[in-house]
DRENNULO-924820 format. One record per residue: residue in three letters; x, y, z of N, C-alpha, C in turn; residue number from 1. Coordinates in steps of 0.2 Angstrom, whole numbers, plus 5000, padded with zeros to 4 digits. Layout:
BEGIN
> ALA,X,Y,Z,X,Y,Z,X,Y,Z,NUM;
...
END
This chain:
BEGIN
> UNK,5290,5029,5085,5295,5028,5080,5290,5035,5077,1;
> UNK,5291,5040,5073,5287,5046,5070,5285,5043,5063,2;
> UNK,5278,5045,5063,5273,5043,5059,5274,5048,5052,3;
> UNK,5278,5047,5045,5280,5053,5042,5272,5057,5040,4;
> UNK,5266,5054,5039,5258,5058,5039,5257,5062,5043,5;
> UNK,5260,5060,5051,5259,5062,5057,5267,5067,5059,6;
> UNK,5269,5072,5054,5277,5074,5060,5273,5076,5066,7;
> UNK,5279,5075,5072,5279,5079,5078,5284,5084,5078,8;
> UNK,5284,5089,5083,5286,5095,5087,5291,5093,5091,9;
> UNK,5297,5093,5090,5303,5091,5094,5307,5100,5095,10;
> UNK,5309,5099,5099,5314,5104,5104,5321,5104,5106,11;
> UNK,5323,5108,5104,5333,5106,5106,5335,5113,5110,12;
> UNK,5338,5109,5117,5341,5116,5121,5347,5118,5117,13;
> UNK,5348,5126,5115,5355,5129,5113,5358,5133,5121,14;
> UNK,5364,5132,5121,5370,5135,5125,5370,5138,5122,15;
> UNK,5367,5147,5123,5370,5151,5123,5377,5156,5124,16;
> UNK,5382,5159,5121,5385,5161,5122,5388,5163,5128,17;
> UNK,5383,5168,5131,5382,5170,5140,5380,5167,5143,18;
> UNK,5379,5161,5141,5377,5155,5148,5370,5154,5149,19;
> UNK,5366,5157,5145,5360,5156,5146,5357,5152,5143,20;
> UNK,5352,5147,5142,5350,5144,5138,5344,5145,5133,21;
> UNK,5342,5143,5129,5336,5143,5124,5335,5139,5121,22;
> UNK,5327,5139,5119,5327,5132,5114,5326,5133,5106,23;
> UNK,5325,5127,5103,5325,5128,5096,5319,5123,5095,24;
> UNK,5314,5126,5091,5308,5118,5090,5307,5117,5081,25;
> UNK,5308,5110,5079,5308,5110,5073,5304,5103,5072,26;
> UNK,5303,5103,5067,5296,5097,5064,5299,5091,5064,27;
> UNK,5300,5086,5067,5301,5081,5061,5296,5075,5059,28;
> UNK,5300,5074,5054,5296,5070,5051,5298,5061,5047,29;
> UNK,5304,5062,5049,5306,5056,5046,5306,5051,5051,30;
> UNK,5307,5043,5048,5304,5038,5050,5309,5037,5056,31;
> UNK,5309,5038,5063,5315,5037,5066,5312,5039,5074,32;
> UNK,5317,5036,5079,5311,5036,5083,5314,5043,5089,33;
> UNK,5311,5047,5092,5312,5051,5095,5311,5051,5103,34;
> UNK,5312,5054,5108,5309,5055,5113,5305,5062,5114,35;
> UNK,5299,5059,5117,5294,5064,5120,5298,5069,5123,36;
> UNK,5300,5076,5124,5301,5081,5127,5298,5080,5134,37;
> UNK,5300,5083,5139,5296,5083,5147,5298,5090,5149,38;
> UNK,5293,5094,5149,5293,5101,5149,5294,5101,5159,39;
> UNK,5297,5105,5161,5299,5103,5168,5299,5111,5173,40;
> UNK,5294,5113,5177,5296,5118,5182,5299,5115,5189,41;
> UNK,5301,5121,5192,5302,5117,5199,5296,5119,5204,42;
> UNK,5297,5115,5213,5289,5116,5217,5296,5119,5223,43;
> UNK,5292,5118,5227,5294,5122,5233,5300,5118,5236,44;
> UNK,5300,5111,5237,5305,5106,5238,5311,5108,5236,45;
> UNK,5311,5110,5227,5318,5110,5224,5319,5117,5225,46;
> UNK,5315,5123,5228,5318,5132,5227,5322,5130,5236,47;
> UNK,5320,5124,5240,5324,5125,5245,5332,5125,5243,48;
> UNK,5335,5121,5239,5341,5120,5236,5343,5128,5234,49;
> UNK,5338,5132,5232,5342,5139,5227,5342,5143,5235,50;
> UNK,5336,5142,5239,5337,5147,5245,5344,5145,5248,51;
> UNK,5346,5139,5251,5351,5136,5254,5358,5137,5252,52;
> UNK,5359,5136,5245,5365,5132,5240,5366,5137,5234,53;
> UNK,5358,5141,5232,5359,5145,5225,5358,5140,5219,54;
> UNK,5357,5133,5220,5356,5130,5216,5348,5127,5212,55;
> UNK,5348,5129,5207,5342,5125,5204,5341,5118,5202,56;
> UNK,5337,5114,5206,5340,5107,5205,5336,5104,5198,57;
> UNK,5329,5107,5196,5325,5106,5190,5329,5108,5183,58;
> UNK,5332,5116,5185,5338,5118,5179,5344,5113,5176,59;
> UNK,5345,5112,5182,5354,5108,5181,5351,5101,5179,60;
> UNK,5344,5098,5180,5344,5090,5178,5341,5092,5169,61;
> UNK,5336,5098,5169,5337,5098,5162,5342,5101,5156,62;
> UNK,5347,5104,5162,5354,5104,5156,5358,5099,5157,63;
> UNK,5356,5094,5159,5362,5088,5159,5357,5083,5157,64;
> UNK,5352,5084,5156,5346,5081,5152,5342,5082,5144,65;
> UNK,5345,5087,5143,5343,5093,5135,5340,5088,5133,66;
> UNK,5341,5084,5126,5337,5080,5123,5331,5079,5124,67;
> UNK,5331,5078,5134,5323,5075,5135,5320,5080,5140,68;
> UNK,5322,5085,5143,5320,5090,5147,5321,5096,5144,69;
> UNK,5313,5101,5144,5314,5108,5144,5313,5112,5152,70;
> UNK,5317,5115,5155,5313,5119,5161,5313,5126,5157,71;
> UNK,5306,5128,5160,5301,5132,5161,5303,5137,5164,72;
> UNK,5305,5137,5171,5307,5142,5176,5304,5138,5183,73;
> UNK,5308,5142,5188,5305,5140,5196,5297,5144,5195,74;
> UNK,5295,5137,5198,5286,5137,5201,5282,5139,5195,75;
> UNK,5281,5142,5192,5278,5145,5186,5283,5145,5176,76;
> UNK,5280,5141,5172,5281,5142,5166,5277,5141,5162,77;
> UNK,5276,5141,5158,5273,5142,5151,5276,5140,5142,78;
> UNK,5273,5135,5139,5275,5134,5134,5268,5132,5130,79;
> UNK,5269,5132,5123,5263,5131,5117,5268,5126,5115,80;
> UNK,5263,5121,5114,5263,5115,5108,5258,5112,5107,81;
> UNK,5258,5112,5099,5252,5108,5096,5246,5117,5097,82;
> UNK,5249,5122,5097,5243,5124,5095,5239,5127,5101,83;
> UNK,5244,5123,5107,5240,5124,5114,5244,5124,5119,84;
> UNK,5242,5130,5121,5244,5136,5127,5243,5132,5133,85;
> UNK,5251,5128,5137,5252,5126,5142,5254,5127,5149,86;
> UNK,5251,5129,5152,5254,5132,5162,5258,5130,5166,87;
> UNK,5262,5128,5170,5264,5126,5171,5265,5128,5179,88;
> UNK,5262,5125,5184,5262,5130,5189,5263,5125,5196,89;
> UNK,5269,5128,5201,5267,5124,5209,5265,5131,5212,90;
> UNK,5258,5132,5215,5256,5136,5220,5256,5135,5227,91;
> UNK,5258,5140,5231,5260,5140,5238,5252,5140,5239,92;
> UNK,5253,5139,5248,5246,5137,5252,5243,5132,5252,93;
> UNK,5238,5131,5257,5234,5124,5257,5229,5121,5254,94;
> UNK,5227,5117,5252,5221,5114,5249,5214,5114,5254,95;
> UNK,5210,5117,5250,5202,5118,5253,5198,5110,5252,96;
> UNK,5193,5112,5255,5187,5105,5254,5186,5104,5246,97;
> UNK,5185,5113,5246,5183,5111,5239,5187,5112,5233,98;
> UNK,5189,5106,5231,5196,5105,5226,5196,5110,5220,99;
> UNK,5190,5109,5217,5190,5115,5211,5191,5121,5212,100;
> UNK,5191,5123,5218,5191,5132,5219,5198,5134,5216,101;
> UNK,5203,5130,5218,5211,5131,5218,5211,5131,5208,102;
> UNK,5209,5127,5206,5209,5127,5201,5204,5132,5194,103;
> UNK,5200,5135,5200,5195,5138,5196,5199,5145,5196,104;
> UNK,5202,5147,5201,5205,5153,5201,5210,5153,5196,105;
> UNK,5215,5149,5196,5220,5149,5193,5219,5149,5182,106;
> UNK,5214,5147,5183,5210,5147,5176,5209,5154,5173,107;
> UNK,5203,5157,5180,5201,5164,5179,5207,5166,5177,108;
> UNK,5212,5166,5179,5217,5172,5181,5220,5171,5173,109;
> UNK,5223,5166,5172,5225,5162,5164,5219,5166,5160,110;
> UNK,5214,5166,5159,5208,5169,5156,5207,5178,5155,111;
> UNK,5209,5180,5161,5208,5189,5162,5215,5190,5161,112;
> UNK,5222,5188,5162,5228,5189,5162,5229,5191,5151,113;
> UNK,5223,5183,5148,5223,5185,5143,5230,5184,5141,114;
> UNK,5236,5181,5145,5242,5179,5142,5243,5172,5136,115;
> UNK,5237,5169,5137,5237,5163,5132,5235,5166,5124,116;
> UNK,5235,5172,5124,5234,5176,5117,5227,5170,5113,117;
> UNK,5225,5170,5117,5218,5166,5113,5217,5161,5110,118;
> UNK,5225,5156,5112,5226,5148,5111,5221,5146,5115,119;
> UNK,5219,5140,5115,5216,5133,5118,5221,5134,5124,120;
> UNK,5219,5131,5131,5221,5132,5136,5221,5127,5142,121;
> UNK,5228,5124,5144,5229,5119,5149,5233,5121,5154,122;
> UNK,5230,5122,5160,5232,5122,5167,5235,5119,5169,123;
> UNK,5240,5116,5171,5242,5111,5178,5244,5114,5185,124;
> UNK,5243,5112,5188,5246,5115,5196,5246,5109,5200,125;
> UNK,5252,5108,5200,5257,5103,5209,5255,5106,5213,126;
> UNK,5259,5102,5219,5258,5104,5227,5255,5100,5229,127;
> UNK,5249,5099,5227,5242,5096,5231,5243,5092,5231,128;
> UNK,5246,5088,5229,5247,5079,5227,5240,5075,5226,129;
> UNK,5238,5080,5222,5229,5077,5219,5229,5077,5213,130;
> UNK,5224,5072,5211,5223,5071,5204,5214,5074,5202,131;
> UNK,5214,5078,5200,5209,5082,5199,5207,5084,5191,132;
> UNK,5204,5084,5183,5203,5088,5181,5196,5092,5181,133;
> UNK,5197,5098,5177,5189,5102,5177,5192,5105,5171,134;
> UNK,5186,5105,5167,5188,5107,5161,5179,5114,5159,135;
> UNK,5182,5120,5157,5176,5125,5156,5181,5130,5151,136;
> UNK,5182,5126,5144,5183,5129,5138,5190,5127,5137,137;
> UNK,5195,5129,5144,5201,5126,5147,5201,5123,5151,138;
> UNK,5207,5118,5152,5208,5111,5155,5211,5115,5160,139;
> UNK,5209,5113,5166,5213,5113,5173,5214,5108,5176,140;
> UNK,5220,5104,5178,5221,5098,5182,5226,5099,5187,141;
> UNK,5225,5099,5193,5226,5096,5199,5233,5092,5198,142;
> UNK,5238,5089,5199,5242,5086,5194,5243,5078,5201,143;
> UNK,5243,5073,5200,5246,5067,5204,5251,5070,5206,144;
> UNK,5256,5063,5210,5263,5065,5211,5266,5057,5213,145;
> UNK,5270,5057,5214,5277,5051,5214,5279,5051,5221,146;
> UNK,5275,5052,5224,5276,5054,5231,5273,5047,5238,147;
> UNK,5275,5044,5241,5274,5042,5247,5268,5046,5251,148;
> UNK,5264,5046,5256,5263,5047,5260,5266,5049,5266,149;
> UNK,5267,5054,5270,5273,5055,5273,5267,5059,5280,150;
> UNK,5273,5060,5285,5270,5063,5292,5266,5068,5292,151;
> UNK,5269,5074,5285,5266,5079,5285,5257,5077,5282,152;
> UNK,5258,5074,5277,5252,5073,5274,5246,5067,5279,153;
> UNK,5248,5064,5282,5243,5059,5287,5242,5065,5293,154;
> UNK,5246,5069,5295,5244,5074,5300,5237,5077,5297,155;
> UNK,5239,5080,5290,5231,5085,5288,5227,5078,5284,156;
> UNK,5228,5072,5286,5222,5068,5283,5221,5069,5275,157;
> UNK,5226,5069,5272,5229,5069,5265,5232,5063,5263,158;
> UNK,5227,5059,5257,5231,5053,5256,5232,5057,5247,159;
> UNK,5237,5056,5245,5241,5056,5239,5238,5053,5234,160;
> UNK,5239,5056,5228,5233,5053,5221,5241,5051,5218,161;
> UNK,5245,5045,5219,5250,5042,5217,5252,5040,5208,162;
> UNK,5252,5045,5204,5250,5040,5199,5252,5048,5195,163;
> UNK,5248,5047,5187,5250,5051,5183,5243,5051,5177,164;
> UNK,5244,5056,5176,5237,5058,5170,5243,5056,5161,165;
> UNK,5239,5054,5158,5238,5054,5149,5234,5056,5146,166;
> UNK,5235,5064,5143,5231,5066,5141,5228,5065,5132,167;
> UNK,5224,5065,5128,5223,5065,5122,5219,5072,5123,168;
> UNK,5220,5077,5118,5216,5082,5117,5215,5084,5112,169;
> UNK,5209,5085,5109,5205,5087,5102,5204,5092,5101,170;
> UNK,5207,5097,5096,5202,5103,5096,5198,5103,5089,171;
> UNK,5194,5108,5089,5188,5112,5084,5194,5112,5076,172;
> UNK,5190,5112,5070,5193,5113,5063,5198,5120,5064,173;
> UNK,5197,5123,5067,5199,5130,5065,5205,5129,5073,174;
> UNK,5206,5126,5075,5209,5124,5082,5212,5130,5087,175;
> UNK,5204,5132,5087,5205,5137,5094,5200,5136,5101,176;
> UNK,5195,5130,5102,5194,5128,5104,5196,5121,5107,177;
> UNK,5196,5118,5115,5196,5111,5115,5188,5108,5115,178;
> UNK,5190,5103,5111,5182,5100,5110,5182,5094,5114,179;
> UNK,5186,5090,5115,5186,5083,5117,5193,5081,5124,180;
> UNK,5193,5079,5129,5198,5077,5133,5198,5070,5132,181;
> UNK,5201,5065,5132,5203,5059,5134,5209,5057,5138,182;
> UNK,5209,5056,5145,5211,5055,5150,5211,5050,5153,183;
> UNK,5218,5046,5152,5218,5040,5156,5225,5039,5163,184;
> UNK,5223,5039,5168,5224,5042,5173,5229,5034,5174,185;
> UNK,5234,5032,5176,5239,5027,5179,5238,5029,5188,186;
> UNK,5237,5022,5189,5236,5023,5197,5242,5019,5200,187;
> UNK,5249,5022,5204,5251,5019,5204,5253,5017,5212,188;
> UNK,5246,5018,5216,5246,5019,5223,5246,5009,5223,189;
> UNK,5241,5005,5222,5242,4999,5224,5251,4996,5221,190;
> UNK,5254,4998,5220,5262,4998,5219,5265,4999,5224,191;
> UNK,5261,5007,5226,5265,5008,5233,5263,5005,5239,192;
> UNK,5257,5002,5239,5255,4997,5244,5259,4992,5245,193;
> UNK,5260,4989,5239,5262,4980,5239,5269,4984,5240,194;
> UNK,5275,4988,5238,5282,4989,5238,5284,4990,5246,195;
> UNK,5280,4994,5250,5279,4993,5257,5277,4989,5262,196;
> UNK,5273,4984,5258,5273,4976,5261,5280,4974,5260,197;
> UNK,5282,4973,5256,5289,4969,5253,5294,4973,5259,198;
> UNK,5295,4978,5262,5301,4981,5266,5299,4980,5274,199;
> UNK,5293,4977,5275,5293,4975,5280,5295,4970,5282,200;
END
C-alpha cells in the first residue's frame, strides 16, 4: 500500500493512434495497493525470435502486461526513476577473469557520453549470469539470472548466480550524488539444487 506521506511514481502505458507506445508518469498518493513496475529490455536469446520471425518477445510481454511492465527497447534502454538515471544493457561478448572490467567500461561510457545529464546513475548489465556490484560515484551491476547451468556454461566453467538483488539507494540532500547503497541478494541457487534433486 502507498503511504500518503511517501508518494510513489507509477507509469502507465499509452497506445498511440499510430500504433506506437508511450508512457505517462504520475504520482500516486492515495492509500491503495499498486504494483511496482518492472522495466524490461531484450537479451540475445530474445533477439533470436526477432531475427527469425520478426517478433519482439519482451515488447509483446510488456504490451500484454502494461500495468506491470515497461519496455525500454531491444538490448539497451534507459529510464529516470526518482531522480536516478538507470541504464539497462544486454552486452555482447565473453566474460574475462576480471569481472569488474566489463562494468568499468560501461560506467566510463555513460560518464563520458554524458547521457545521464548529471543525474545519479545506475548501470545494470545482463548476459553474464553473474552478480557483482561496483561503486565509483555511479553504481554498476552485473545482474544475476534465473537460469539453471547448461552445457554452454559448464563447458566454459561458469557457475551462474541464480537470484536477484534488491537495492536501496540513498542520495545526498541535493539529490545529485549516490551516497549509500544497501543491497540484499536473494540467492536461489540452493532452491535450484533442491529442485534438481527432486527431479531425479
